[in-house]
LUMKOLTI-615714 format. One record per residue (C-alpha): residue number from 1; x, y, z. Coordinates in nm, 3 decimals. Layout:
// residues N
    k        x        y        z
  NUM        X        Y        Z
...
***
This chain:
// residues 267
    k        x        y        z
    1    5.314    7.053    2.237
    2    5.101    7.252    1.953
    3    4.975    7.659    1.846
    4    4.580    7.562    1.924
    5    4.513    7.899    1.866
    6    4.619    8.235    1.680
    7    4.434    8.564    1.747
    8    4.494    8.903    1.607
    9    4.341    9.251    1.678
   10    4.313    9.473    1.409
   11    4.215    9.798    1.590
   12    4.406    9.823    1.952
   13    4.063    9.701    2.258
   14    3.827    9.571    1.949
   15    3.751    9.253    1.973
   16    3.982    8.956    1.844
   17    4.011    8.783    1.501
   18    4.078    8.350    1.486
   19    4.279    8.266    1.214
   20    4.429    7.963    1.135
   21    4.769    8.096    0.956
   22    4.927    8.448    0.983
   23    5.243    8.582    0.893
   24    5.463    8.788    1.101
   25    5.668    9.092    1.034
   26    5.873    9.330    1.218
   27    5.593    9.398    1.451
   28    5.444    9.079    1.527
   29    5.120    8.920    1.388
   30    5.084    9.114    1.031
   31    4.752    9.371    1.048
   32    4.782    9.293    1.449
   33    4.710    9.623    1.641
   34    4.777    9.857    1.375
   35    4.467   10.117    1.449
   36    4.412   10.265    1.780
   37    4.093   10.509    1.885
   38    4.204   10.776    2.078
   39    4.061   11.106    2.277
   40    4.007   11.351    1.976
   41    4.138   11.616    2.244
   42    4.432   11.512    2.419
   43    4.515   11.215    2.158
   44    4.550   10.960    2.442
   45    4.477   10.599    2.332
   46    4.147   10.470    2.478
   47    4.045   10.075    2.564
   48    3.821    9.857    2.674
   49    3.906   10.025    3.033
   50    3.736   10.303    3.054
   51    3.505   10.178    2.747
   52    3.372    9.808    2.728
   53    3.134    9.784    2.450
   54    3.513    9.860    2.234
   55    3.485    9.423    2.331
   56    3.190    9.454    2.085
   57    3.394    9.604    1.764
   58    3.443    9.478    1.468
   59    3.720    9.578    1.292
   60    3.820    9.378    1.048
   61    4.082    9.437    0.735
   62    3.980    9.429    0.402
   63    4.212    9.337    0.183
   64    4.605    9.520    0.283
   65    4.440    9.892    0.219
   66    4.165    9.939    0.386
   67    3.996    9.831    0.768
   68    3.610    9.717    0.793
   69    3.415    9.844    1.129
   70    3.107    9.745    1.259
   71    2.941    9.681    1.597
   72    2.578    9.612    1.695
   73    2.367    9.884    1.598
   74    2.630   10.067    1.316
   75    2.588   10.090    1.005
   76    2.931    9.891    0.863
   77    3.226   10.172    0.729
   78    3.490   10.130    0.511
   79    3.805   10.269    0.628
   80    4.105   10.306    0.361
   81    4.464   10.317    0.519
   82    4.597   10.600    0.544
   83    4.921   10.718    0.398
   84    5.237   10.685    0.637
   85    5.269   11.082    0.655
   86    5.025   11.205    0.586
   87    4.757   11.407    0.840
   88    4.944   11.323    1.090
   89    4.834   11.340    1.472
   90    5.033   11.336    1.790
   91    4.891   11.052    1.998
   92    5.016   10.922    2.363
   93    4.960   10.545    2.424
   94    5.074   10.515    2.802
   95    5.382   10.690    2.811
   96    5.421   10.674    2.441
   97    5.424   11.014    2.271
   98    5.501   10.966    1.858
   99    5.272   11.071    1.591
  100    5.021   10.809    1.323
  101    4.855   10.902    1.057
  102    4.486   11.008    1.069
  103    4.246   10.800    0.934
  104    3.978   11.098    0.834
  105    3.660   11.258    0.961
  106    3.409   10.969    0.851
  107    3.545   10.699    1.068
  108    3.616   10.952    1.392
  109    3.246   11.027    1.337
  110    3.184   10.657    1.334
  111    3.377   10.656    1.642
  112    3.251   10.851    1.823
  113    2.868   10.796    1.776
  114    2.962   10.453    1.852
  115    3.217   10.552    2.193
  116    3.001   10.823    2.315
  117    3.237   11.085    2.318
  118    3.451   11.255    2.015
  119    3.704   11.027    1.951
  120    4.004   10.959    1.584
  121    4.114   10.693    1.417
  122    4.429   10.606    1.343
  123    4.681   10.378    1.169
  124    5.125   10.271    1.240
  125    5.248   10.197    0.941
  126    5.565   10.018    0.941
  127    5.786   10.254    0.966
  128    5.652   10.397    1.257
  129    5.667   10.125    1.461
  130    5.770   10.205    1.858
  131    6.057   10.002    1.993
  132    5.938    9.765    2.247
  133    6.087    9.812    2.601
  134    6.457    9.826    2.613
  135    6.461    9.671    2.962
  136    6.346    9.363    2.738
  137    6.463    9.387    2.393
  138    6.757    9.496    2.161
  139    6.765    9.841    1.957
  140    6.499    9.786    1.653
  141    6.265    9.537    1.857
  142    5.930    9.707    1.755
  143    5.624    9.679    1.798
  144    5.306    9.805    1.724
  145    5.009    9.953    1.896
  146    5.044    9.688    2.139
  147    5.075    9.716    2.567
  148    5.457    9.700    2.524
  149    5.530    9.335    2.304
  150    5.462    9.224    2.003
  151    5.286    8.891    2.112
  152    5.155    8.766    2.416
  153    5.144    8.365    2.462
  154    4.891    8.147    2.734
  155    4.913    7.827    2.772
  156    4.576    7.638    2.736
  157    4.574    7.458    3.044
  158    4.712    7.718    3.261
  159    4.325    7.917    3.140
  160    4.123    7.533    3.248
  161    4.338    7.545    3.580
  162    4.198    7.915    3.651
  163    3.850    7.814    3.525
  164    3.847    7.510    3.754
  165    3.968    7.706    4.051
  166    3.691    7.973    3.950
  167    3.424    7.727    3.895
  168    3.322    7.818    3.587
  169    3.434    7.796    3.178
  170    3.612    8.139    3.075
  171    3.644    8.238    2.764
  172    4.051    8.292    2.649
  173    3.891    8.541    2.410
  174    3.908    8.790    2.763
  175    4.279    8.761    2.778
  176    4.369    8.845    2.487
  177    4.614    8.650    2.354
  178    4.832    8.644    2.021
  179    4.960    8.272    2.089
  180    4.773    7.975    2.243
  181    4.979    7.675    2.347
  182    4.782    7.293    2.405
  183    5.027    6.997    2.554
  184    5.212    7.169    2.839
  185    5.175    7.151    3.203
  186    4.985    7.442    3.367
  187    5.189    7.782    3.372
  188    5.495    7.611    3.278
  189    5.544    7.906    2.969
  190    5.667    8.083    3.300
  191    5.976    7.893    3.321
  192    6.055    7.940    2.941
  193    6.286    8.120    2.784
  194    6.321    8.045    2.429
  195    6.091    7.835    2.236
  196    6.035    7.763    1.845
  197    5.724    7.733    1.728
  198    5.713    7.593    1.345
  199    6.012    7.732    1.198
  200    6.020    8.062    1.398
  201    6.185    8.077    1.734
  202    6.084    8.359    1.993
  203    6.231    8.496    2.323
  204    5.969    8.464    2.604
  205    6.055    8.793    2.780
  206    5.881    8.912    3.081
  207    5.516    8.806    3.264
  208    5.193    8.941    3.104
  209    5.073    9.199    3.393
  210    4.703    9.172    3.430
  211    4.410    9.513    3.397
  212    4.085    9.468    3.485
  213    3.976    9.404    3.060
  214    3.955    8.984    3.144
  215    3.651    9.116    3.358
  216    3.483    9.227    3.052
  217    3.250    8.901    2.850
  218    3.394    8.967    2.510
  219    3.053    8.831    2.384
  220    2.826    9.098    2.594
  221    3.094    9.348    2.702
  222    2.936    9.317    3.059
  223    3.214    9.300    3.329
  224    3.144    9.066    3.577
  225    3.018    9.143    3.930
  226    3.202    8.890    4.146
  227    3.555    9.048    3.947
  228    3.749    8.692    3.850
  229    3.879    8.649    3.670
  230    4.103    8.905    3.882
  231    3.988    8.822    4.210
  232    4.104    8.432    4.189
  233    4.420    8.549    4.008
  234    4.490    8.760    4.264
  235    4.548    8.449    4.553
  236    4.787    8.270    4.348
  237    4.950    8.486    4.122
  238    5.011    8.807    4.218
  239    5.358    8.899    4.228
  240    5.572    9.212    4.261
  241    5.437    9.453    4.036
  242    5.087    9.288    3.969
  243    4.874    9.001    3.938
  244    5.035    8.783    3.627
  245    4.860    8.543    3.354
  246    5.066    8.474    2.989
  247    5.404    8.552    2.909
  248    5.522    8.858    2.670
  249    5.719    8.758    2.337
  250    5.936    8.878    2.093
  251    5.995    8.698    1.779
  252    6.370    8.656    1.630
  253    6.291    8.719    1.302
  254    5.998    8.696    1.045
  255    5.770    8.400    0.983
  256    5.434    8.250    0.948
  257    5.259    8.076    1.178
  258    4.996    7.835    1.160
  259    4.748    7.573    1.407
  260    4.877    7.295    1.504
  261    5.160    7.328    1.447
  262    5.477    7.206    1.685
  263    5.586    7.421    1.978
  264    5.940    7.327    2.121
  265    6.126    7.460    2.379
  266    6.474    7.532    2.350
  267    6.569    7.668    2.710
***
């Protein structure tokens, strides 16, 4: 088995960035989901679920001290990383309430114009990492603005099987993984508990329940009229609590990942 793709998402629910090599810190892939768009009034996080045009929002790191925002029809904006304790804003991500540095009025105006509703941009410094659900993690195991876990893994064979059932190809980016592994049987990842990729070890802690985002084409931001791939997943991947595709992981320490690295099942 090999790691064949690496993705990070500098802005939560923004477009995927394909990488050949990535360092991993205490929050996951370095720079992954460190930024988030929130409602300017309530502080609630914004995603493609309600705003599919976010699929075309390219947020890319410009070095380590700024984020470059671009989108069709928009001028590019360079946003400096705010101080870890400056201009804190109360934000909500699912049931998590936290304080995060606000990125300023220029970024807010840019996002508001793109999304068509009042928005602010916030940043998560490493010092403000979010505790992973203690039902699956130890105290001190943290994530950034993810949907709960620092890494999401999907087997390429699992997607290939799903596409065969639907009868057309689908882009892996619909499912927003960090790690794509080839060389295993379809859904082999369902049975993994611990794996090693290169020199890094991971615990496989929870299947990923799927929302409506996979129905959005990452190239066009258009929802599929036939509700695929969720319609097909519902026929064979439905379990207690949702429809599942992919596995959430926690790393057992920092390290570096690169495409082509061997993947070993430990138990």
